[in-house]
C-alpha positions as a Markdown table, in Angstrom:
| # | Residue | x | y | z |
|---|---|---|---|---|
| 1 | Met | -11.1 | 5.7 | 16.1 |
| 2 | Ala | -14.6 | 4.6 | 17.0 |
| 3 | Pro | -14.9 | 3.3 | 20.6 |
| 4 | Ala | -16.3 | -0.1 | 19.4 |
| 5 | Ala | -13.3 | -0.6 | 17.0 |
| 6 | Arg | -10.9 | 0.4 | 19.7 |
| 7 | Arg | -12.4 | -2.1 | 22.2 |
| 8 | Glu | -12.3 | -4.9 | 19.5 |
| 9 | Ile | -8.6 | -4.2 | 18.9 |
| 10 | Asp | -7.8 | -4.1 | 22.6 |
| 11 | His | -9.7 | -7.4 | 23.2 |
| 12 | Gln | -7.9 | -9.2 | 20.4 |
| 13 | Val | -4.5 | -8.0 | 21.3 |
| 14 | Ala | -5.1 | -8.8 | 24.9 |
| 15 | Ser | -6.3 | -12.3 | 24.0 |
| 16 | Gly | -2.8 | -13.3 | 22.9 |
| 17 | Thr | -2.6 | -12.8 | 19.2 |
| 18 | Gly | 0.1 | -10.1 | 19.5 |
| 19 | Met | -1.5 | -8.3 | 16.5 |
| 20 | Pro | -4.8 | -6.6 | 16.1 |
| 21 | Arg | -7.3 | -8.4 | 13.9 |
| 22 | Ser | -8.3 | -6.6 | 10.7 |
| 23 | Arg | -10.5 | -8.2 | 8.1 |
| 24 | Lys | -9.7 | -5.4 | 5.7 |
| 25 | Val | -6.2 | -4.2 | 5.2 |
| 26 | Leu | -4.8 | -1.2 | 3.2 |
| 27 | Leu | -1.6 | -1.9 | 1.4 |
| 28 | Leu | 0.6 | 1.0 | 0.3 |
| 29 | Val | 3.0 | -0.3 | -2.4 |
| 30 | Asp | 6.2 | 1.7 | -3.0 |
| 31 | Phe | 4.8 | 5.1 | -2.0 |
| 32 | Ile | 7.9 | 5.8 | 0.1 |
| 33 | Asn | 10.1 | 6.2 | -2.9 |
| 34 | Pro | 13.1 | 8.4 | -3.9 |
| 35 | Leu | 11.8 | 8.2 | -7.5 |
| 36 | Ala | 15.3 | 7.4 | -8.8 |
| 37 | Phe | 14.5 | 5.2 | -11.8 |
| 38 | Asp | 14.0 | 5.6 | -15.5 |
| 39 | Gly | 10.6 | 7.1 | -16.1 |
| 40 | Ala | 10.3 | 8.7 | -12.6 |
| 41 | Ala | 9.8 | 12.1 | -14.2 |
| 42 | Asp | 6.7 | 10.7 | -16.0 |
| 43 | Ile | 5.1 | 9.3 | -12.9 |
| 44 | Ala | 6.0 | 12.0 | -10.3 |
| 45 | Glu | 3.0 | 14.3 | -10.7 |
| 46 | Ala | 0.5 | 11.4 | -10.8 |
| 47 | Ala | 2.2 | 9.8 | -7.9 |
| 48 | Val | 1.7 | 12.9 | -5.7 |
| 49 | Glu | -2.0 | 13.0 | -6.7 |
| 50 | Ala | -2.4 | 9.3 | -5.9 |
| 51 | Ala | -0.7 | 9.9 | -2.5 |
| 52 | Arg | -3.1 | 12.7 | -1.6 |
| 53 | Ala | -6.1 | 10.3 | -2.3 |
| 54 | Thr | -4.4 | 7.5 | -0.4 |
| 55 | Ala | -3.7 | 9.8 | 2.6 |
| 56 | Arg | -7.5 | 10.4 | 2.9 |
| 57 | Leu | -8.1 | 6.6 | 2.6 |
| 58 | Lys | -5.5 | 5.9 | 5.2 |
| 59 | Lys | -7.1 | 8.2 | 7.7 |
| 60 | Gln | -10.4 | 6.4 | 7.1 |
| 61 | Phe | -8.7 | 3.1 | 7.8 |
| 62 | His | -7.2 | 4.5 | 11.0 |
| 63 | Asp | -10.6 | 5.9 | 12.1 |
| 64 | Asp | -12.2 | 2.5 | 11.5 |
| 65 | Gly | -9.5 | 0.7 | 13.4 |
| 66 | Ala | -8.3 | -1.2 | 10.3 |
| 67 | Cys | -4.7 | -2.1 | 9.5 |
| 68 | Val | -2.4 | -0.3 | 7.2 |
| 69 | Ile | 0.7 | -2.0 | 5.8 |
| 70 | Tyr | 3.5 | -0.4 | 3.8 |
| 71 | Val | 5.0 | -2.8 | 1.3 |
| 72 | Asn | 8.1 | -1.1 | -0.1 |
| 73 | Asp | 11.0 | -1.8 | -2.3 |
| 74 | Asn | 14.3 | -2.0 | -0.5 |
| 75 | Phe | 16.0 | -0.5 | -3.6 |
| 76 | Gly | 18.8 | -3.1 | -3.3 |
| 77 | Gln | 19.8 | -1.9 | 0.2 |
| 78 | Trp | 18.9 | -4.7 | 2.6 |
| 79 | Arg | 19.9 | -2.4 | 5.5 |
| 80 | Ser | 17.0 | 0.0 | 4.5 |
| 81 | Asp | 14.2 | 0.7 | 6.9 |
| 82 | Val | 11.4 | 3.2 | 7.0 |
| 83 | Ser | 13.4 | 6.0 | 8.6 |
| 84 | Thr | 16.2 | 5.5 | 6.1 |
| 85 | Leu | 13.8 | 5.6 | 3.2 |
| 86 | Leu | 12.0 | 8.7 | 4.6 |
| 87 | Lys | 15.3 | 10.6 | 5.0 |
| 88 | Glu | 16.4 | 9.7 | 1.5 |
| 89 | Cys | 13.1 | 10.9 | 0.1 |
| 90 | Lys | 13.4 | 14.2 | 2.0 |
| 91 | Arg | 17.0 | 14.6 | 0.8 |
| 92 | Val | 16.0 | 14.1 | -2.8 |
| 93 | Gly | 13.3 | 16.7 | -2.5 |
| 94 | Gly | 10.5 | 17.4 | -5.1 |
| 95 | Ala | 7.9 | 14.8 | -5.6 |
| 96 | Ala | 9.8 | 12.2 | -3.5 |
| 97 | Ala | 9.7 | 14.5 | -0.5 |
| 98 | Glu | 6.1 | 15.3 | -1.0 |
| 99 | Leu | 5.2 | 11.5 | -1.1 |
| 100 | Ala | 7.1 | 11.1 | 2.2 |
| 101 | Arg | 5.3 | 14.1 | 3.7 |
| 102 | Leu | 1.8 | 13.0 | 2.7 |
| 103 | Leu | 2.3 | 9.3 | 3.6 |
| 104 | Ala | 4.9 | 9.0 | 6.4 |
| 105 | Pro | 4.0 | 5.9 | 8.4 |
| 106 | Ser | 2.5 | 6.4 | 11.8 |
| 107 | Gly | 3.3 | 4.4 | 14.9 |
| 108 | Val | 0.5 | 1.9 | 14.4 |
| 109 | Asp | 1.3 | 1.2 | 10.7 |
| 110 | Leu | 3.3 | -1.9 | 9.7 |
| 111 | Met | 6.2 | -2.0 | 7.2 |
| 112 | Ile | 7.5 | -4.8 | 5.0 |
| 113 | Leu | 10.4 | -4.5 | 2.6 |
| 114 | Lys | 10.2 | -6.5 | -0.7 |
| 115 | Pro | 13.0 | -7.4 | -3.1 |
| 116 | Arg | 10.9 | -7.7 | -6.3 |
| 117 | His | 7.7 | -6.4 | -7.9 |
| 118 | Ser | 5.1 | -8.3 | -5.8 |
| 119 | Gly | 4.6 | -7.6 | -2.2 |
| 120 | Phe | 4.2 | -11.3 | -1.6 |
| 121 | Tyr | 7.4 | -12.5 | -3.2 |
| 122 | Ala | 10.1 | -13.5 | -0.6 |
| 123 | Thr | 8.4 | -11.5 | 2.1 |
| 124 | Pro | 6.3 | -12.3 | 5.2 |
| 125 | Leu | 3.2 | -10.5 | 3.9 |
| 126 | Asp | 1.1 | -13.6 | 3.5 |
| 127 | Leu | 1.9 | -14.8 | 7.1 |
| 128 | Leu | 1.2 | -11.3 | 8.5 |
| 129 | Leu | -2.2 | -11.1 | 6.7 |
| 130 | Glu | -3.1 | -14.5 | 8.0 |
| 131 | Gln | -2.3 | -13.4 | 11.6 |
| 132 | Leu | -4.4 | -10.3 | 11.0 |
| 133 | Gly | -7.4 | -12.4 | 9.8 |
| 134 | Ala | -7.4 | -10.4 | 6.5 |
| 135 | Lys | -9.9 | -11.1 | 3.8 |
| 136 | Asp | -10.2 | -7.9 | 1.8 |
| 137 | Leu | -7.1 | -6.1 | 0.5 |
| 138 | Ile | -7.2 | -2.5 | -0.7 |
| 139 | Ile | -4.1 | -2.1 | -2.8 |
| 140 | Thr | -2.7 | 1.4 | -3.6 |
| 141 | Gly | 0.7 | 2.6 | -4.8 |
| 142 | Leu | 3.2 | 2.8 | -7.6 |
| 143 | Ala | 3.2 | 1.7 | -10.3 |
| 144 | Thr | -0.2 | 0.6 | -11.3 |
| 145 | Asp | 1.1 | -1.6 | -14.1 |
| 146 | Tyr | 4.1 | -3.1 | -12.3 |
| 147 | Cys | 4.2 | -3.5 | -8.5 |
| 148 | Val | 0.6 | -2.9 | -7.8 |
| 149 | Lys | -0.5 | -5.3 | -10.5 |
| 150 | Cys | 1.9 | -8.0 | -9.4 |
| 151 | Thr | 0.9 | -7.7 | -5.8 |
| 152 | Ala | -2.8 | -7.8 | -6.8 |
| 153 | Met | -2.2 | -10.9 | -8.9 |
| 154 | Asp | -0.5 | -12.7 | -6.1 |
| 155 | Ala | -3.2 | -11.6 | -3.6 |
| 156 | Tyr | -5.9 | -13.0 | -6.0 |
| 157 | Val | -4.3 | -16.4 | -6.3 |
| 158 | Arg | -4.2 | -16.6 | -2.5 |
| 159 | Gly | -7.9 | -16.1 | -2.3 |
| 160 | Tyr | -8.1 | -12.5 | -1.1 |
| 161 | Arg | -10.8 | -10.1 | -2.3 |
| 162 | Ile | -9.2 | -7.2 | -4.0 |
| 163 | Ala | -9.9 | -3.5 | -4.5 |
| 164 | Val | -7.5 | -1.1 | -6.3 |
| 165 | Pro | -9.0 | 2.4 | -5.9 |
| 166 | Ser | -8.5 | 4.1 | -9.3 |
| 167 | Asp | -7.4 | 7.4 | -7.8 |
| 168 | Cys | -4.8 | 5.8 | -5.4 |
| 169 | Thr | -2.4 | 4.4 | -7.9 |
| 170 | Ala | -0.1 | 6.0 | -10.6 |
| 171 | Ala | 1.8 | 4.9 | -13.7 |
| 172 | Glu | 4.1 | 6.5 | -16.2 |
| 173 | Ser | 1.2 | 7.3 | -18.5 |
| 174 | Ala | -2.6 | 7.4 | -18.2 |
| 175 | Ala | -2.9 | 4.7 | -20.8 |
| 176 | Arg | -0.7 | 2.3 | -18.9 |
| 177 | Lys | -2.6 | 3.0 | -15.7 |
| 178 | Glu | -6.0 | 2.5 | -17.3 |
| 179 | Gly | -4.9 | -0.7 | -19.1 |
| 180 | Ala | -3.6 | -2.2 | -15.8 |
| 181 | Leu | -6.8 | -1.3 | -13.9 |
| 182 | Ala | -9.0 | -2.8 | -16.7 |
| 183 | Trp | -6.9 | -6.0 | -16.6 |
| 184 | Met | -7.2 | -6.3 | -12.8 |
| 185 | Lys | -10.9 | -5.7 | -13.0 |
| 186 | Asp | -11.5 | -8.3 | -15.7 |
| 187 | Val | -9.0 | -11.0 | -14.7 |
| 188 | Leu | -8.7 | -10.5 | -10.9 |
| 189 | Lys | -12.3 | -9.4 | -10.3 |
| 190 | Ala | -10.8 | -6.4 | -8.5 |
| 191 | Arg | -13.0 | -3.4 | -7.6 |
| 192 | Val | -11.4 | -0.3 | -9.3 |
| 193 | Arg | -13.8 | 2.5 | -8.3 |
| 194 | Pro | -12.4 | 5.8 | -6.9 |
| 195 | Ser | -11.6 | 5.7 | -3.2 |
| 196 | Arg | -14.5 | 8.0 | -2.2 |
| 197 | Ala | -16.9 | 5.4 | -3.6 |
């Protein structure tokens, strides 16, 4: 992390916010995922590719001192937490284990469990983003045409600026992914360029 970014975070935590300020926030939607749903076989390979790109983007956010938040399904298990989800993914093996390996949360990352498609529905995400001072959300994850799209839509109506890096999401088909990205670009004014751009 750059020294200036580290000093800024230290100052803002010490000044009583309890949380580091982060104008831009990276959201990882449903990447920690046992892939136990209809259509999982169709998304698995693309999910791993998206996870690789997202891992590079996450490192950049850490280097810049910006915040990373995992917004993950609880898969109907309200007792679930990140360690339980990671263990389940490793137990399942295959693409699920690879997702967990590539994107295991670090000690500075935050985690929110969601009960439905959108990361904002019945979760504290909006309050957390307000405390962080977030303005720009970079939304990645699974699936482009479901949970990523719903989260982006709810972010847009709350006034956040949105980017959905095209190489950092996956869907059950290329057509579904491209259709969702085009809709988010047109309707939500989201930036949908590749993450390296």
